[in-house]
N, C-alpha and C positions, 0 to 999 in steps of 0.2 A: 601431500607430498612437496619436498620443499623444491621451489622454482631456482634453478641456477638463472645467471643473465644470459647465457646461449639457448637454453628451453623456454626463457621469455621471449626470446626475438622470434624463434622458430614459429611458435603459436602467435604472436602478431601478425605475422606474417602469412601463415594460411588463412587468407581471405578471400574475397571476391575480388577486390580491389589491389591495385599494384600499390605498395605502402614504401615509405621512405626507405625503410632497412633494405627492400631490396638492390640499393647500390651496392651492397656487400655481395652479391649473387647468393641471394637467400632462394631456398626453394617455397615457390609460392604456391598455392594449391588453386584450381579452376575447380569450381563446384556448380554448374550448371544444369538443368534438368537433361540435356542430351551431349554434355562433353564433361568428363569429368577427368581429371589428372593434375599434373604439377608441371609446371613452368621455370626456367632461370632464365633470367633477362642477361642479354650483353651486357658486358663492361661500357661499351663505347654506344650510345644509342644517337650520335649526332646524324646518324643518317639511316633508313629502313635496311633491314640485314634481313636476310632468307633465316629458313626453321632448320635444324637439327632435331630430327625424330627419334625417341627410343621407344621400342617396341617390347614389353616384356614378356618373360617366358607364360607357359600354361597356370592359370589360377594364382600368378604375379598380383605384386602390388609396385607399381612404378615410384611409388617414396622410398621403397630402399634402395631404388637402383640410380635414380636421377643423378644424385650428386657425385656418384662414382665416374659420370662421364664429362662432370664440367671442366676439369682441366683438358684445354685444348679445343674446348667448344666456344666459349663463352667471349672469347675476344673477336669471333668472327660470324656469329648466330645466334637467336634462340634455342634455347634448348628446352623442348617440348616431350612430355612424357605422360600420354596420354595414357588412360586406364581401357581397357577392353571393355566394349558392351556387354558381355554376356556373363551375369555374376555366378561364382562358384560355392556349392553349398558350405564348404569350409571356409569360406574367404578368398579375396582376390579374383580375379576375374580371368576370363581367356576370348579369344578372337574368333569372329566369325571366319570361316576358312576362305570366303571369298574375295579377292582382291580389290574388285570395286566396293563391294561393302566396307572393308578395313580401309579402303582410300577416303569413303566416306567419313566414318569415325573419325579419322586423321583430322579431316577439313574442318569438322564440326568444331574439333579442338583448337584448329588454327582460328576459326571464326570466334572462339571465345578470348581467345589471347588479343586479337585484333580490337573486340570490344574494349577492352581492359588498356591497351596502349593504341589508340588511332594513328593510324600513319606512320608506325614504328616497325610494321612486318612486312617487307617485301615478300609480298607471296608470289610476284612474277618470276623471281629467282629458284633456280634449281635449287633444293634442297640435299640433306645427306639423310638417311635412313641408318638407324643401327637397330639390328633384331637378336634376342638372345633367345634360345631354344625354339619354344612355339615362336615367338617373335621374328624368329630369325625366317622361317618359311613364309609367314604372312608378309616379311621385308620383301622378298622376292617375288610375290603375287604382287604386292602394290607395284613396285617398281614396272613389273611386266605389265601391269593394266594403264599405266600413265607416262608412257616414253617421254623422255626427255624432263621428265620431272624431278627426278634425283637425282643427282652427279656425283654423286659418291654410295657405299652403301658398305656396313659393317655386318657379317654375320657372324654369330657368336654363339659356338654349342649345338650344332646342327648338322644334320648330314647333307651338305649341300653339293651340288655339284652342277656348275655354271660354266660355259666357256666362252671365249672372248666373241663371238659371233652373237650369244643370246645378250650378253651385257651390252654391245653396242646397239644392239637394236632397243633396248630399255634406257638408253642416251647415256648409261652410266659409264665413268670415265676414270674411276680410280676404286679399288674395292679392297677391305681388310678383311682379313679372317681370323678368328682367335679361339683358343682352346686351351684349357689345362691339361697338363700330362697325365691325370687320371680321367678324362674325359673321353667317354665312347666315341665321340664322334670327331677327335682330333686327328683319327687317321685320316678320314676321308676329306677333312678342310686342308690337312698339309697336302694331301693329293691335288684337289684344286687349285691350291696356290701352287704348287710346281709345275701344272699343266698350264696354268694363265700365263706363269712366268714363261714359259717355253714359247708360247702363243706371241707375246710380247705384250701381254697387258698390264697396265700398273696394277702391283698387287703386293701386297705386303702380311706375313704372317705373324700373328702376335702370340708368344708364348706366357700363356697367365701362369706359369710355376707350378708348383707340386699343388695342383688342386684339383677335384673333380670337376662336376656339372654346374659352373658358375661363372658370371661374367666378373667376378670380383678376384684381382690378381695375388699372387702370395706375395709376401712383402719383400720379398728376395729378387722379385722382376723388376723392371723398367716401369710396368703398368702402361697406362692407356695415352697418356699426352700426348706425346710423339705421333703415334698413330693414328691419333684423331685429329692433330692438327695439320697430319699431311694429308688425310683423306677430306678435311676443310678446304683445304687447297685446291682442289680439284676443279678448276675453271677451264 
């Protein structure tokens, strides 16, 4: 197979160490015994920054999803996309349904990033969670199990029903809900967004366009950048 310059850069960065080409927000691999996944570094690392964590869906692979959420995140935080701990027979991985267990998996991935970039991750600052499909349910459980740890959450393609009281108990300050027009979860997410808006909770609904059960927006819609930038500003 002929290697293009772009492919060569991706291969060179899929290592255990942070390499110089990460300056261009390259997807970097985390491959340690108890922590697998990918990370994209923030553009400005003059001061420690918090993490934004993407949780993939059932039997998913974070390598495909992580770059989709880079815009709107990489100016404000580390984008961490851990792989779930339970391997699927056909490939990919799935999450443990326990909130504390999933939090521990996320914690190990953050530990791995801290070892790669000592002093550059602000672990004390509340982070942001993005969950797709199974990952959205896990995001809700993770936020509930660690009140105050996550300032913003994006739920994508899942039957999520949360109210203002529950979110405030979690310490969550802003929420994004998103689905494609042909996603069976869309109506539930739209209703949750409407209910939260009536309760006066900061919420945005993202229309992913004429697509089904996915986190990838149609080319005809705005995409993720504005919504994620708004979510990242939830301080």
